C-alpha positions as CSV (number, residue, x, y, z in Angstrom):
1,M,-115.1,-64.8,-42.6
2,R,-117.6,-61.9,-42.8
3,S,-120.9,-62.1,-40.9
4,S,-123.0,-61.8,-44.0
5,Y,-122.7,-62.3,-47.8
6,D,-124.8,-61.6,-50.9
7,A,-124.6,-65.3,-51.6
8,V,-123.6,-68.4,-49.7
9,V,-123.1,-71.4,-51.9
10,V,-123.5,-74.8,-50.2
11,G,-121.1,-77.5,-51.6
12,G,-118.0,-77.3,-53.7
13,G,-118.8,-79.4,-56.8
14,H,-118.2,-78.0,-60.3
15,N,-121.7,-76.6,-60.5
16,A,-121.3,-74.7,-57.2
17,L,-118.0,-73.4,-58.4
18,V,-119.6,-72.1,-61.7
19,A,-122.3,-70.3,-59.7
20,S,-119.7,-68.8,-57.4
21,A,-117.5,-67.6,-60.2
22,Y,-120.4,-65.9,-62.1
23,L,-121.7,-64.1,-59.0
24,A,-118.3,-63.0,-57.8
25,R,-117.4,-61.7,-61.3
26,A,-120.7,-59.7,-61.2
27,G,-119.5,-58.0,-58.0
28,H,-121.4,-60.0,-55.4
29,S,-119.8,-61.1,-52.2
30,V,-119.7,-64.9,-52.3
31,L,-118.9,-67.5,-49.7
32,L,-118.7,-71.2,-50.7
33,L,-118.8,-73.9,-48.0
34,E,-117.6,-77.4,-48.8
35,R,-117.7,-80.4,-46.4
36,L,-114.7,-82.2,-47.9
37,P,-111.1,-81.2,-47.7
38,D,-111.1,-80.2,-51.4
39,T,-113.4,-78.7,-53.9
40,G,-114.7,-80.7,-56.9
41,G,-117.1,-83.3,-55.6
42,A,-117.4,-86.0,-58.3
43,T,-115.3,-83.9,-60.7
44,V,-111.8,-84.7,-59.4
45,S,-108.6,-86.4,-60.4
46,T,-106.8,-88.6,-57.9
47,R,-103.8,-91.0,-57.7
48,P,-105.6,-94.0,-56.3
49,F,-102.7,-96.5,-56.7
50,P,-99.7,-96.0,-54.3
51,G,-96.4,-95.3,-56.0
52,M,-98.0,-94.9,-59.5
53,D,-98.0,-91.5,-61.1
54,A,-101.4,-91.9,-62.8
55,H,-104.0,-89.1,-62.3
56,L,-107.4,-90.8,-62.9
57,S,-110.8,-89.1,-63.2
58,R,-112.0,-91.1,-60.2
59,Y,-115.8,-90.5,-60.6
60,S,-117.0,-88.5,-63.6
61,Y,-114.8,-89.0,-66.6
62,L,-116.1,-87.5,-69.9
63,V,-117.3,-84.1,-71.0
64,S,-120.2,-83.4,-73.4
65,L,-122.7,-81.0,-71.7
66,L,-120.3,-78.2,-70.6
67,P,-121.3,-75.2,-72.9
68,R,-118.5,-73.3,-74.5
69,K,-120.3,-70.2,-73.3
70,I,-119.4,-71.1,-69.7
71,V,-115.8,-71.7,-70.6
72,R,-115.6,-68.3,-72.4
73,D,-117.6,-66.3,-69.8
74,L,-115.3,-67.5,-67.0
75,D,-112.1,-67.4,-69.0
76,L,-111.4,-71.0,-68.0
77,D,-108.0,-72.6,-68.7
78,F,-109.6,-75.9,-69.7
79,R,-109.7,-77.9,-72.8
80,V,-111.2,-81.2,-74.1
81,R,-110.0,-83.5,-76.8
82,T,-112.1,-85.4,-79.3
83,R,-111.8,-89.1,-79.3
84,T,-110.7,-90.6,-82.7
85,V,-113.2,-93.5,-82.5
86,S,-116.7,-93.2,-81.3
87,S,-117.2,-96.9,-80.2
88,Y,-116.2,-100.5,-80.7
89,T,-118.5,-103.4,-79.8
90,P,-117.0,-106.9,-80.0
91,T,-119.1,-110.0,-80.6
92,V,-119.0,-113.4,-82.1
93,R,-120.8,-114.2,-85.3
94,A,-120.8,-117.7,-86.9
95,G,-118.2,-118.8,-84.4
96,R,-115.8,-116.0,-85.5
97,P,-114.7,-113.0,-83.4
98,T,-115.8,-109.8,-85.0
99,G,-117.3,-106.4,-83.9
100,L,-118.7,-103.1,-84.9
101,L,-116.4,-100.1,-85.2
102,V,-118.0,-96.7,-85.4
103,G,-115.5,-93.9,-86.3
104,G,-112.4,-93.4,-88.4
105,G,-114.4,-91.9,-91.3
106,E,-117.7,-92.7,-93.0
107,A,-116.3,-95.3,-95.4
108,R,-114.7,-97.3,-92.5
109,T,-117.9,-97.2,-90.4
110,R,-120.0,-98.3,-93.4
111,A,-117.6,-101.2,-94.0
112,S,-117.8,-102.2,-90.4
113,F,-121.6,-102.3,-90.5
114,A,-121.5,-104.4,-93.7
115,R,-119.0,-106.8,-92.2
116,L,-121.2,-107.3,-89.1
117,T,-124.7,-107.4,-90.7
118,G,-124.0,-108.4,-94.3
119,D,-125.4,-105.3,-96.1
120,D,-125.9,-101.5,-95.8
121,R,-129.4,-101.5,-94.4
122,E,-128.4,-101.1,-90.7
123,Y,-125.9,-98.4,-91.6
124,A,-128.5,-96.4,-93.5
125,A,-130.9,-96.7,-90.5
126,W,-128.1,-95.5,-88.2
127,R,-127.4,-92.5,-90.4
128,E,-131.1,-91.5,-90.5
129,F,-131.6,-92.0,-86.8
130,Y,-128.6,-89.9,-85.7
131,A,-129.3,-87.2,-88.3
132,R,-132.6,-86.7,-86.4
133,T,-130.9,-86.6,-82.9
134,A,-128.3,-84.2,-84.3
135,H,-131.1,-81.9,-85.5
136,V,-132.6,-82.1,-82.0
137,A,-129.2,-81.3,-80.5
138,T,-128.7,-78.1,-82.5
139,R,-132.2,-76.9,-81.4
140,V,-132.2,-78.0,-77.7
141,F,-128.7,-77.5,-76.5
142,P,-128.6,-73.7,-76.8
143,T,-131.7,-73.5,-74.7
144,L,-130.0,-75.1,-71.6
145,T,-128.4,-71.8,-70.6
146,E,-131.5,-69.7,-71.4
147,P,-134.7,-69.2,-69.3
148,L,-136.6,-72.5,-69.1
149,P,-138.9,-72.9,-72.1
150,T,-142.3,-74.5,-71.9
151,K,-142.9,-77.8,-73.5
152,K,-144.8,-76.1,-76.3
153,E,-142.0,-73.7,-76.9
154,L,-139.4,-76.4,-77.0
155,R,-141.5,-78.6,-79.3
156,G,-141.8,-75.7,-81.7
157,R,-138.0,-75.2,-81.7
158,V,-137.3,-78.9,-82.4
159,D,-139.5,-78.6,-85.5
160,D,-139.4,-82.4,-86.3
161,E,-142.5,-84.3,-85.2
162,T,-140.9,-87.7,-85.7
163,A,-137.9,-86.8,-83.7
164,W,-140.0,-85.2,-80.9
165,R,-142.2,-88.2,-80.7
166,M,-139.4,-90.8,-80.5
167,L,-137.4,-88.8,-77.9
168,F,-140.0,-87.0,-75.8
169,E,-143.3,-88.9,-76.1
170,E,-142.7,-92.7,-76.7
171,P,-140.4,-95.1,-74.9
172,I,-137.1,-95.1,-76.8
173,G,-137.3,-98.8,-77.2
174,R,-140.0,-98.4,-79.7
175,A,-137.9,-96.2,-82.0
176,V,-134.9,-98.6,-81.6
177,E,-136.9,-101.6,-82.5
178,Q,-138.7,-99.9,-85.4
179,R,-135.5,-98.7,-87.0
180,F,-132.9,-101.4,-86.4
181,A,-133.0,-105.1,-86.9
182,D,-129.6,-106.3,-85.6
183,D,-129.5,-107.0,-81.9
184,L,-126.0,-105.7,-81.4
185,V,-126.7,-102.4,-83.2
186,R,-129.9,-102.0,-81.2
187,G,-127.9,-102.5,-78.0
188,V,-125.3,-99.9,-79.0
189,V,-128.0,-97.3,-79.6
190,L,-129.9,-98.1,-76.4
191,T,-126.9,-97.8,-74.0
192,D,-127.1,-94.0,-74.1
193,A,-130.5,-94.3,-72.4
194,L,-129.1,-96.4,-69.5
195,I,-125.9,-94.8,-68.4
196,G,-126.5,-94.1,-64.7
197,T,-130.2,-94.8,-65.2
198,F,-131.9,-98.1,-64.1
199,A,-134.7,-98.6,-66.6
200,D,-136.0,-100.9,-69.3
201,A,-136.2,-99.8,-72.9
202,H,-140.0,-99.6,-72.7
203,D,-140.3,-98.0,-69.2
204,P,-143.5,-95.9,-69.4
205,S,-142.0,-93.3,-67.1
206,L,-139.6,-92.3,-70.0
207,R,-136.7,-91.9,-67.6
208,Q,-134.6,-93.8,-70.2
209,N,-135.6,-91.2,-72.8
210,R,-134.5,-88.3,-70.6
211,C,-131.1,-90.0,-70.1
212,F,-130.9,-90.7,-73.8
213,L,-131.7,-87.1,-74.7
214,Y,-128.9,-85.7,-72.5
215,H,-126.4,-88.1,-74.0
216,V,-127.1,-87.1,-77.6
217,I,-127.5,-83.3,-77.4
218,G,-124.2,-82.4,-75.6
219,G,-122.4,-79.5,-77.2
220,G,-125.0,-79.4,-79.9
221,T,-123.3,-82.4,-81.5
222,G,-123.6,-85.3,-79.0
223,D,-119.8,-85.8,-78.9
224,W,-118.3,-87.1,-75.7
225,N,-114.8,-85.7,-75.1
226,V,-111.9,-86.4,-72.9
227,P,-110.9,-83.6,-70.4
228,V,-107.2,-82.7,-70.9
229,G,-105.5,-83.3,-67.6
230,G,-108.4,-85.3,-66.3
231,M,-111.5,-84.1,-64.5
232,G,-109.4,-82.4,-61.9
233,A,-108.3,-79.9,-64.5
234,L,-111.8,-78.6,-64.7
235,T,-112.1,-78.3,-60.9
236,H,-108.8,-76.4,-60.7
237,A,-109.8,-74.0,-63.5
238,L,-113.1,-73.3,-61.9
239,T,-111.6,-72.9,-58.4
240,D,-109.0,-70.5,-59.8
241,A,-111.7,-68.5,-61.6
242,A,-113.9,-68.2,-58.5
243,R,-111.1,-67.1,-56.3
244,A,-109.7,-64.7,-58.8
245,A,-113.1,-63.1,-59.0
246,G,-113.2,-62.6,-55.2
247,A,-115.2,-65.6,-54.0
248,E,-114.2,-67.0,-50.6
249,L,-113.9,-70.8,-50.7
250,R,-113.9,-72.7,-47.4
251,T,-113.3,-76.4,-47.3
252,G,-113.9,-78.5,-44.2
253,H,-117.1,-76.6,-43.6
254,E,-120.2,-78.8,-43.5
255,V,-123.5,-76.9,-43.7
256,T,-126.0,-78.3,-41.3
257,R,-129.0,-76.0,-41.5
258,V,-130.5,-73.2,-43.7
259,E,-133.2,-70.9,-42.2
260,T,-134.9,-68.3,-44.3
261,D,-137.8,-66.0,-44.4
262,G,-137.5,-65.6,-48.2
263,R,-135.5,-62.4,-48.1
264,Q,-132.7,-63.1,-45.6
265,A,-131.2,-66.5,-44.7
266,E,-129.0,-67.8,-42.0
267,V,-126.6,-70.7,-42.8
268,T,-125.3,-72.9,-40.0
269,Y,-122.1,-74.8,-40.6
270,R,-119.8,-77.2,-38.7
271,T,-116.1,-77.5,-38.7
272,E,-113.7,-79.6,-36.6
273,D,-113.4,-76.6,-34.3
274,G,-117.1,-76.1,-33.7
275,E,-120.2,-74.5,-35.1
276,G,-120.9,-71.2,-36.7
277,T,-123.5,-69.2,-38.7
278,V,-123.4,-66.7,-41.5
279,G,-126.0,-64.5,-43.1
280,A,-126.9,-64.5,-46.8
281,R,-129.3,-62.7,-49.1
282,H,-129.3,-65.7,-51.3
283,V,-128.4,-69.4,-50.7
284,L,-127.4,-71.6,-53.6
285,V,-127.3,-75.3,-52.9
286,G,-125.1,-77.5,-54.9
287,A,-126.1,-80.6,-53.0
288,S,-128.9,-83.0,-53.9
289,P,-132.6,-82.1,-53.5
290,Q,-132.7,-84.6,-50.6
291,Q,-129.9,-82.8,-48.8
292,L,-131.6,-79.4,-49.5
293,A,-134.8,-80.7,-47.9
294,A,-132.8,-81.9,-44.9
295,L,-131.2,-78.4,-44.5
296,T,-134.4,-76.5,-44.8
297,G,-136.7,-78.9,-43.0
298,D,-138.9,-79.4,-46.0
299,A,-140.5,-82.7,-47.0
300,P,-138.0,-84.8,-48.9
301,P,-138.4,-85.7,-52.6
302,P,-138.9,-89.3,-53.7
303,P,-135.9,-91.5,-53.0
304,A,-133.2,-91.7,-55.6
305,E,-131.3,-94.8,-56.8
306,G,-128.0,-95.1,-58.6
307,A,-127.3,-98.2,-60.8
308,Q,-123.7,-98.2,-61.8
309,L,-120.4,-99.9,-61.1
310,K,-117.4,-97.6,-61.7
311,V,-114.0,-99.4,-62.0
312,N,-110.6,-97.7,-62.4
313,M,-107.6,-99.6,-63.7
314,L,-104.0,-99.0,-64.6
315,L,-102.5,-101.4,-67.2
316,D,-98.9,-102.3,-68.0
317,R,-100.2,-102.7,-71.6
318,L,-103.4,-102.7,-73.6
319,P,-104.6,-106.3,-74.1
320,A,-104.8,-107.9,-77.5
321,L,-108.2,-108.6,-79.0
322,R,-109.7,-111.7,-80.4
323,D,-111.0,-109.8,-83.4
324,P,-108.0,-109.8,-85.8
325,D,-109.3,-106.8,-87.8
326,V,-109.2,-104.2,-85.1
327,D,-106.2,-102.6,-83.4
328,P,-106.6,-102.3,-79.6
329,R,-105.4,-98.7,-79.7
330,E,-108.5,-98.0,-81.9
331,A,-110.9,-100.2,-80.1
332,F,-110.2,-98.8,-76.7
333,A,-109.9,-95.2,-77.9
334,G,-113.7,-94.8,-78.0
335,T,-116.4,-96.5,-76.0
336,F,-115.7,-100.2,-75.8
337,H,-119.1,-101.9,-75.3
338,I,-119.3,-105.2,-73.4
339,A,-122.4,-107.4,-73.0
340,E,-124.5,-104.6,-74.4
341,G,-126.5,-106.3,-77.1
342,Y,-130.2,-105.4,-76.9
343,G,-131.2,-108.8,-75.5
344,E,-128.3,-108.8,-73.0
345,L,-129.3,-105.4,-71.7
346,A,-132.9,-106.6,-71.2
347,R,-131.8,-109.7,-69.4
348,A,-129.5,-107.8,-67.1
349,Y,-132.2,-105.4,-66.3
350,A,-134.7,-108.1,-65.5
351,Q,-132.3,-110.0,-63.3
352,A,-131.5,-106.8,-61.3
353,A,-135.1,-105.8,-61.1
354,A,-135.9,-109.2,-59.6
355,G,-133.4,-108.6,-56.8
356,G,-130.2,-110.3,-58.0
357,P,-127.0,-109.1,-59.7
358,P,-126.9,-109.5,-63.5
359,A,-125.1,-112.7,-64.5
360,A,-123.4,-110.8,-67.4
361,P,-123.1,-107.2,-66.3
362,P,-123.2,-104.8,-69.2
363,S,-120.4,-102.2,-69.2
364,E,-118.7,-99.5,-71.2
365,I,-114.9,-99.1,-71.2
366,Y,-112.7,-96.2,-72.0
367,C,-108.9,-95.7,-72.3
368,H,-108.4,-92.0,-71.6
369,S,-104.7,-92.1,-71.8
370,L,-104.9,-93.0,-75.5
371,T,-106.4,-89.5,-76.1
372,D,-104.7,-87.6,-73.2
373,P,-101.3,-89.1,-72.2
374,S,-100.7,-86.2,-69.8
375,I,-102.6,-88.0,-67.1
376,L,-99.7,-90.4,-66.8
377,G,-96.2,-89.7,-65.6
378,Q,-93.5,-89.9,-68.2
379,D,-92.1,-93.1,-66.7
380,L,-95.5,-94.8,-67.1
381,V,-95.8,-93.5,-70.7
382,D,-92.4,-94.9,-71.5
383,R,-93.4,-98.3,-70.1
384,G,-96.5,-98.4,-72.3
385,C,-98.9,-98.1,-69.4
386,H,-102.5,-97.0,-69.9
387,T,-105.6,-96.2,-67.8
388,L,-108.8,-98.1,-68.2
389,T,-112.2,-97.0,-66.9
390,L,-115.2,-99.4,-66.8
391,F,-118.7,-98.1,-66.2
392,G,-121.1,-100.9,-65.5
393,L,-124.9,-100.7,-66.0
394,H,-127.8,-102.3,-64.2
395,T,-126.3,-102.7,-60.7
396,P,-128.9,-100.7,-58.7
397,A,-128.3,-99.6,-55.1
398,R,-131.2,-101.9,-54.0
399,L,-128.9,-104.9,-54.5
400,F,-126.4,-103.8,-51.8
401,T,-126.7,-104.0,-48.1
402,D,-124.0,-103.1,-45.5
403,A,-123.6,-106.8,-44.8
404,T,-123.3,-107.9,-48.4
405,H,-121.7,-104.8,-50.0
406,D,-118.0,-105.8,-50.1
407,A,-118.7,-109.4,-51.3
408,L,-121.2,-108.3,-54.0
409,R,-118.8,-105.6,-55.2
410,A,-116.1,-108.2,-55.6
411,E,-118.5,-110.5,-57.4
412,L,-119.7,-107.9,-59.8
413,L,-116.1,-106.8,-60.6
414,T,-115.2,-110.4,-61.3
415,S,-118.2,-110.9,-63.5
416,A,-117.7,-107.6,-65.4
417,L,-114.0,-108.4,-66.1
418,A,-115.0,-111.9,-67.2
419,Q,-117.3,-110.4,-69.8
420,L,-114.4,-108.3,-71.1
421,D,-112.0,-111.3,-71.1
422,A,-114.4,-113.2,-73.4
423,H,-113.3,-110.8,-76.2
424,L,-109.6,-110.5,-75.3
425,A,-106.7,-112.7,-76.5
426,E,-105.3,-112.5,-73.0
427,P,-106.9,-112.0,-69.5
428,I,-107.2,-108.4,-68.4
429,A,-105.7,-109.5,-65.0
430,D,-102.4,-110.3,-66.8
431,C,-102.3,-106.7,-68.1
432,L,-102.9,-104.9,-64.8
433,A,-100.0,-102.9,-63.3
434,V,-98.9,-103.5,-59.7
435,D,-98.7,-100.7,-57.2
436,A,-95.9,-100.0,-54.7
437,D,-97.6,-102.3,-52.2
438,G,-97.7,-105.2,-54.6
439,R,-101.4,-105.0,-55.3
440,P,-103.1,-105.0,-58.8
441,C,-104.1,-101.5,-59.8
442,V,-107.8,-101.8,-59.8
443,E,-110.6,-100.2,-57.7
444,A,-114.3,-100.5,-57.9
445,K,-117.1,-98.1,-56.7
446,T,-120.7,-99.1,-56.2
447,P,-123.7,-96.8,-55.6
448,L,-123.2,-97.3,-51.9
449,D,-119.6,-96.1,-52.2
450,L,-120.7,-93.0,-54.0
451,E,-123.3,-92.3,-51.4
452,R,-120.8,-92.7,-48.6
453,D,-118.0,-90.8,-50.4
454,L,-119.9,-88.0,-52.0
455,R,-123.4,-88.1,-50.4
456,L,-125.0,-88.8,-53.8
457,P,-128.5,-90.0,-52.8
458,G,-128.7,-93.7,-53.4
459,G,-125.4,-93.3,-55.3
460,N,-127.3,-91.6,-58.1
461,I,-124.9,-89.7,-60.3
462,F,-127.7,-87.3,-61.4
463,H,-129.1,-86.8,-57.9
464,G,-132.3,-88.4,-59.1
465,D,-134.2,-89.1,-62.3
466,L,-133.2,-86.6,-65.0
467,S,-136.0,-84.2,-66.2
468,F,-136.9,-83.1,-69.7
469,P,-135.4,-79.6,-70.4
470,Y,-138.7,-77.7,-70.3
471,A,-141.3,-76.5,-67.9
472,D,-144.5,-78.5,-68.1
473,E,-147.2,-76.7,-66.0
474,S,-149.6,-79.6,-66.5
475,A,-147.2,-82.1,-64.9
476,P,-144.9,-80.3,-62.4
477,D,-141.5,-81.9,-62.2
478,Q,-141.2,-84.1,-59.1
479,R,-137.9,-82.5,-58.2
480,G,-139.4,-79.2,-57.3
481,Q,-140.8,-76.0,-58.7
482,A,-139.2,-75.3,-62.1
483,G,-139.6,-71.5,-62.1
484,R,-138.0,-69.3,-64.7
485,W,-134.6,-70.9,-64.7
486,G,-135.3,-74.4,-63.4
487,V,-133.4,-73.9,-60.2
488,E,-136.1,-72.3,-57.9
489,T,-137.4,-73.8,-54.7
490,R,-140.4,-72.9,-52.6
491,H,-138.1,-70.5,-50.7
492,A,-137.7,-67.3,-52.7
493,N,-134.0,-66.8,-51.9
494,V,-132.9,-70.5,-51.9
495,L,-131.9,-71.9,-55.3
496,L,-130.7,-75.4,-56.4
497,C,-127.5,-75.1,-58.3
498,G,-126.5,-78.8,-58.4
499,A,-127.4,-81.8,-60.6
500,G,-130.8,-82.1,-59.1
501,A,-132.0,-78.9,-60.8
502,V,-134.1,-79.0,-64.0
503,R,-131.5,-79.4,-66.8
504,G,-129.0,-80.8,-64.3
505,G,-126.9,-84.0,-64.5
506,G,-123.6,-84.7,-66.0
507,V,-120.5,-82.5,-66.1
508,S,-122.1,-79.4,-67.4
509,G,-122.0,-76.4,-65.1
510,I,-125.5,-75.5,-66.5
511,P,-127.3,-75.6,-63.1
512,G,-124.6,-73.3,-61.6
513,H,-124.9,-70.9,-64.5
514,N,-128.7,-70.9,-64.3
515,A,-128.8,-70.3,-60.6
516,A,-126.4,-67.4,-60.9
517,M,-128.5,-65.9,-63.7
518,A,-131.6,-66.3,-61.5
519,V,-129.8,-64.3,-58.7
520,L,-128.5,-61.6,-61.1
521,E,-131.9,-61.1,-62.6
522,R,-133.2,-60.1,-59.2
């Protein structure tokens, strides 16, 4: 290791790798220091079940926000695959199992709406609503890798006052209730505002709007795609790109302190062999704003809180559905919504906000192996095995303590799977594969698990509340000074390149790109 570098990057998540690759390709000397034994952070694939050749995206699992520009600029050997079905939401109407299937062509989606609601009014409202969000996506997504616009500039680009008001100015619950009448349809729309965000539809802070916005603008289309080879494929591609460009990547190196005078910095790190220091002209921090404050000795930002239950499963077979009109291979190919009617979401939020676990945890389920069988070994494919990922909502970190954690995690897992079973013709437990140790292939991760495993503050997958993608001088973002690229801090040569940056969150690489651009401009 050299004594000094042009840039030292703290953390080895996908955003940090993006920043390292850009800077190294531009000719800068770059050192990346990662605490864990491997790079990737939350963007990794693992084999969690002994003896089973299944490579699961253990934490993050879908890709929407990663710009093609980054893939092209860094020559990444990485692909995504579009899901054939957008979503399926089972329910019971008049005592009969039914559901809403979105995807498979316009005619099929229209027929599914009519089957559920009795006419075409909800489908027409759906088309109008998502035409507006699609317009916003085409205008906003390209700005995410440009210098940060002001609120006025972004509003001018959107050029649709109705869309701007419903997404940026008023609680999203108002738009949902004004446009849709069916409780199930309302719930399907609202879920994009709640993934990883603990909020009510009418929360005056608009944190739910910010979450919704990022979920509908991805790629300029709002599509959520499956990474071919799992999330680990992205980490491998980025790691290879950074190394090929000349960046030095050191794992097992935990950064403990960053001291700077604004022009030169000294980074202190710890390994199992002892402590060391290295100099840097610039320091890019891929960790959370909370961790950044701890490293620099600054006042910490407000506490962050995650609110999700992540469950990974391996099945011997896909379960049959109670709805006779839908094939499980279609239903599970997209987003399978459970207990996510509008009223159900509101009740679950109220119960969790009152300090107790939701009686009927809402969740979203995905079968990635239907879209990308390569994540399974050939023997599992031949046996008809499939992966299943469950992402539960409204399970905030405040519910868990060290004393109650394991018992509450087990309780929530049981409750979530019971909600799924209510729409299956056979219990999901009967479909679980068994690993080499004779245990069912299922694991669950709470916000506390994510905080312990990955140091996500409060288990928050976004490192804190998401921010609107603009600079608002009249209301400075609580996560720090926005600056020209949304990555700047109060230290001139220390930049935030992780999910906590303005326009951070999700698997995007955008904060890494923007932090690198901020350095290169200087």
